[in-house]
N, CA and C atoms as a LAMMPS dump frame, in Angstrom:
ITEM: TIMESTEP
0
ITEM: NUMBER OF ATOMS
219
ITEM: BOX BOUNDS ff ff ff
-5.0000000000000000e+02 5.0000000000000000e+02
-5.0000000000000000e+02 5.0000000000000000e+02
-5.0000000000000000e+02 5.0000000000000000e+02
ITEM: ATOMS id mol type element x y z
1 1 1 N 0.87 -1.114 -0.142
2 1 2 C -0.011 0.346 -0.146
3 1 3 C 0.495 1.065 -0.22
4 2 1 N 2.25 0.895 0.24
5 2 2 C 2.912 2.477 0.458
6 2 3 C 2.75 2.715 -0.894
7 3 1 N 3.548 1.774 -1.98
8 3 2 C 2.903 1.993 -3.599
9 3 3 C 1.538 3.161 -3.821
10 4 1 N 0.918 3.328 -3.692
11 4 2 C -0.695 3.916 -3.373
12 4 3 C -0.895 5.041 -2.3
13 5 1 N -0.209 4.94 -1.688
14 5 2 C -0.22 6.257 -0.83
15 5 3 C 0.927 7.025 -0.327
16 6 1 N 2.364 7.052 -0.694
17 6 2 C 3.665 7.13 -0.433
18 6 3 C 2.886 7.642 0.79
19 7 1 N 2.713 9.451 0.231
20 7 2 C 3.068 10.116 1.405
21 7 3 C 2.223 9.753 2.465
22 8 1 N 1.32 8.919 2.907
23 8 2 C 0.074 9.102 3.881
24 8 3 C 0.565 7.593 4.728
25 9 1 N 1.835 6.982 4.316
26 9 2 C 1.409 6 5.062
27 9 3 C 3.047 5.769 5.676
28 10 1 N 2.821 5.767 7.167
29 10 2 C 4.547 6.873 7.783
30 10 3 C 4.468 5.628 9.087
31 11 1 N 3.321 4.219 9.37
32 11 2 C 3.823 3.62 10.461
33 11 3 C 3.744 1.62 9.846
34 12 1 N 3.907 1.048 10.362
35 12 2 C 4.114 -0.311 10.055
36 12 3 C 3.004 -0.949 9.435
37 13 1 N 3.192 -1.854 8.518
38 13 2 C 1.982 -2.664 7.927
39 13 3 C 2.028 -3.782 9.001
40 14 1 N 0.69 -4.252 9.004
41 14 2 C 0.161 -5.312 10.291
42 14 3 C -0.395 -6.938 9.807
43 15 1 N -0.942 -5.654 8.342
44 15 2 C -1.679 -6.982 7.714
45 15 3 C -1.521 -6.978 6.372
46 16 1 N -1.768 -8.037 6.24
47 16 2 C -1.393 -7.756 4.221
48 16 3 C -2.247 -9.384 3.589
49 17 1 N -3.481 -9.451 2.549
50 17 2 C -4.649 -10.639 2.33
51 17 3 C -3.187 -11.212 1.508
52 18 1 N -2.877 -10.069 0.293
53 18 2 C -1.86 -11.497 -0.032
54 18 3 C -0.461 -12.363 0.26
55 19 1 N -0.016 -11.633 1.336
56 19 2 C 0.697 -12.705 2.199
57 19 3 C 0.097 -13.211 3.203
58 20 1 N -0.914 -12.684 4.123
59 20 2 C -1.222 -13.338 4.819
60 20 3 C -1.986 -13.935 4.874
61 21 1 N -3.379 -14.381 3.696
62 21 2 C -4.366 -14.437 3.398
63 21 3 C -5.299 -13.638 3.807
64 22 1 N -6.818 -13.967 2.708
65 22 2 C -7.876 -12.809 2.155
66 22 3 C -9.004 -13.348 3.128
67 23 1 N -8.855 -14.298 4.709
68 23 2 C -9.641 -14.377 5.182
69 23 3 C -9.575 -13.679 6.995
70 24 1 N -11.387 -13.998 7.171
71 24 2 C -11.42 -12.923 8.356
72 24 3 C -10.281 -13.588 9.69
73 25 1 N -10.349 -14.258 10.142
74 25 2 C -9.417 -15.558 10.654
75 25 3 C -8.142 -14.765 10.495
76 26 1 N -7.667 -14.532 9.455
77 26 2 C -6.295 -14.168 9.71
78 26 3 C -6.007 -12.352 9.316
79 27 1 N -7.179 -11.688 9.322
80 27 2 C -7.643 -10.663 9.687
81 27 3 C -7.527 -9.964 10.729
82 28 1 N -8.283 -10.936 11.788
83 28 2 C -8.568 -10.95 13.173
84 28 3 C -6.919 -11.443 13.732
85 29 1 N -6.57 -12.076 13.245
86 29 2 C -5.165 -12.634 14.113
87 29 3 C -4.078 -11.763 13.999
88 30 1 N -3.978 -10.834 12.575
89 30 2 C -2.879 -9.835 12.904
90 30 3 C -3.272 -8.157 13.969
91 31 1 N -5.199 -8.262 13.687
92 31 2 C -5.466 -6.728 13.712
93 31 3 C -5.976 -6.632 15.214
94 32 1 N -6.053 -7.851 15.828
95 32 2 C -6.785 -8.184 17.303
96 32 3 C -5.805 -7.483 18.267
97 33 1 N -6.298 -6.221 19.321
98 33 2 C -5.652 -5.744 20.106
99 33 3 C -4.603 -4.058 19.594
100 34 1 N -5.266 -4.081 18.677
101 34 2 C -4.355 -2.751 17.463
102 34 3 C -5.448 -1.918 17.185
103 35 1 N -5.249 -0.851 17.651
104 35 2 C -5.914 0.168 17.406
105 35 3 C -5.164 1.644 16.562
106 36 1 N -6.502 2.006 15.723
107 36 2 C -5.834 3.05 14.976
108 36 3 C -5.742 2.945 13.485
109 37 1 N -6.109 2 13.179
110 37 2 C -6.395 1.049 11.975
111 37 3 C -7 1.711 10.532
112 38 1 N -6.086 1.898 9.909
113 38 2 C -6.016 2.474 8.353
114 38 3 C -6.395 0.884 7.117
115 39 1 N -7.357 0.308 6.801
116 39 2 C -7.542 -0.554 5.977
117 39 3 C -8.238 0.057 4.98
118 40 1 N -7.258 -0.763 4.163
119 40 2 C -7.261 -0.065 2.458
120 40 3 C -7.182 -1.461 1.341
121 41 1 N -8.576 -1.771 0.25
122 41 2 C -8.795 -2.668 0.034
123 41 3 C -8.499 -2.23 -1.382
124 42 1 N -7.832 -2.923 -2.285
125 42 2 C -7.888 -2.804 -3.766
126 42 3 C -9.159 -4.213 -4.243
127 43 1 N -9.289 -3.465 -5.444
128 43 2 C -10.316 -4.428 -6.012
129 43 3 C -9.889 -4.249 -7.561
130 44 1 N -9.171 -5.683 -7.645
131 44 2 C -8.564 -5.794 -8.665
132 44 3 C -8.748 -6.002 -10.372
133 45 1 N -10.221 -6.35 -9.703
134 45 2 C -11.009 -5.86 -11.756
135 45 3 C -10.78 -4.515 -11.953
136 46 1 N -11.214 -3.801 -10.619
137 46 2 C -11.534 -2.338 -11.445
138 46 3 C -9.867 -1.089 -11.34
139 47 1 N -8.703 -2.105 -10.196
140 47 2 C -8.376 -0.682 -9.548
141 47 3 C -8.504 0.118 -8.542
142 48 1 N -9.522 0.105 -8.013
143 48 2 C -10.122 1.161 -7.181
144 48 3 C -9.814 0.432 -5.802
145 49 1 N -9.789 1.764 -5.301
146 49 2 C -9.262 1.375 -3.731
147 49 3 C -10.468 2.306 -2.962
148 50 1 N -10.505 1.363 -1.669
149 50 2 C -11.813 1.797 -0.987
150 50 3 C -10.821 1.288 0.462
151 51 1 N -11.426 1.835 1.684
152 51 2 C -11.572 1.424 2.949
153 51 3 C -11.671 1.851 4.186
154 52 1 N -11.28 1.733 5.214
155 52 2 C -11.806 2.381 6.735
156 52 3 C -10.604 3.016 7.222
157 53 1 N -11.531 3.811 8.666
158 53 2 C -10.612 3.032 9.568
159 53 3 C -11.039 3.231 10.62
160 54 1 N -10.157 3.28 11.813
161 54 2 C -11.532 2.555 13.318
162 54 3 C -10.078 3.261 14.25
163 55 1 N -10.654 3.939 15.643
164 55 2 C -9.472 4.187 15.753
165 55 3 C -9.683 3.046 18.012
166 56 1 N -10.44 2.186 17.561
167 56 2 C -11.082 1.832 18.546
168 56 3 C -9.967 0.613 18.534
169 57 1 N -10.021 -0.432 19.977
170 57 2 C -9.287 -1.104 19.516
171 57 3 C -9.835 -2.852 19.264
172 58 1 N -8.985 -2.935 18.832
173 58 2 C -10.448 -4.44 18.142
174 58 3 C -10.021 -5.56 19.328
175 59 1 N -11.049 -5.886 19.431
176 59 2 C -11.319 -7.198 19.683
177 59 3 C -11.748 -8.477 19.615
178 60 1 N -11.449 -9.939 20.211
179 60 2 C -10.936 -10.753 19.402
180 60 3 C -12.995 -11.991 19.917
181 61 1 N -13.505 -10.746 19.964
182 61 2 C -14.869 -10.899 20.174
183 61 3 C -15.896 -10.512 18.822
184 62 1 N -17.291 -11.746 18.931
185 62 2 C -17.882 -10.649 17.547
186 62 3 C -19.185 -9.724 18.069
187 63 1 N -18.434 -9.028 18.608
188 63 2 C -19.278 -7.635 18.562
189 63 3 C -19.207 -6.687 18.148
190 64 1 N -19.885 -6.12 18.255
191 64 2 C -20.029 -4.206 17.402
192 64 3 C -19.041 -3.879 18.063
193 65 1 N -18.232 -2.582 17.378
194 65 2 C -17.582 -1.944 18.732
195 65 3 C -18.145 -0.112 17.929
196 66 1 N -18.068 0.678 19.134
197 66 2 C -18.853 2.062 18.396
198 66 3 C -17.543 2.622 18.654
199 67 1 N -17.708 3.748 17.334
200 67 2 C -16.405 4.6 17.697
201 67 3 C -16.21 5.769 16.436
202 68 1 N -16.293 6.957 17.72
203 68 2 C -17.156 8.161 17.264
204 68 3 C -16.286 8.571 15.795
205 69 1 N -15.307 8.389 15.887
206 69 2 C -13.82 8.608 14.88
207 69 3 C -13.595 7.54 13.414
208 70 1 N -14.685 6.296 13.669
209 70 2 C -14.458 5.582 12.72
210 70 3 C -14.896 6.362 11.139
211 71 1 N -14.402 6.39 9.95
212 71 2 C -15.255 6.378 8.936
213 71 3 C -14.59 4.769 7.487
214 72 1 N -15.731 5.536 7.089
215 72 2 C -14.89 4.673 5.27
216 72 3 C -15.207 5.315 4.651
217 73 1 N -14.434 4.719 3.631
218 73 2 C -14.011 5.495 2.015
219 73 3 C -13.555 4.952 1.074
């Protein structure tokens, strides 16, 4: 993703679907107990990119997280 957004990426990448697998379990295994997460998704068929930001800490529970700072782009 640094190639897509070189000016905005200043921290470490903690998960990459092509490297870690495209499953929810794999995403969760790498992102649980992390906060201030920016997730970028590139659709290979269209090359369009979308994503979301969440400031709350992700938990290893199947519950919704309330986050007033979260947004989708």
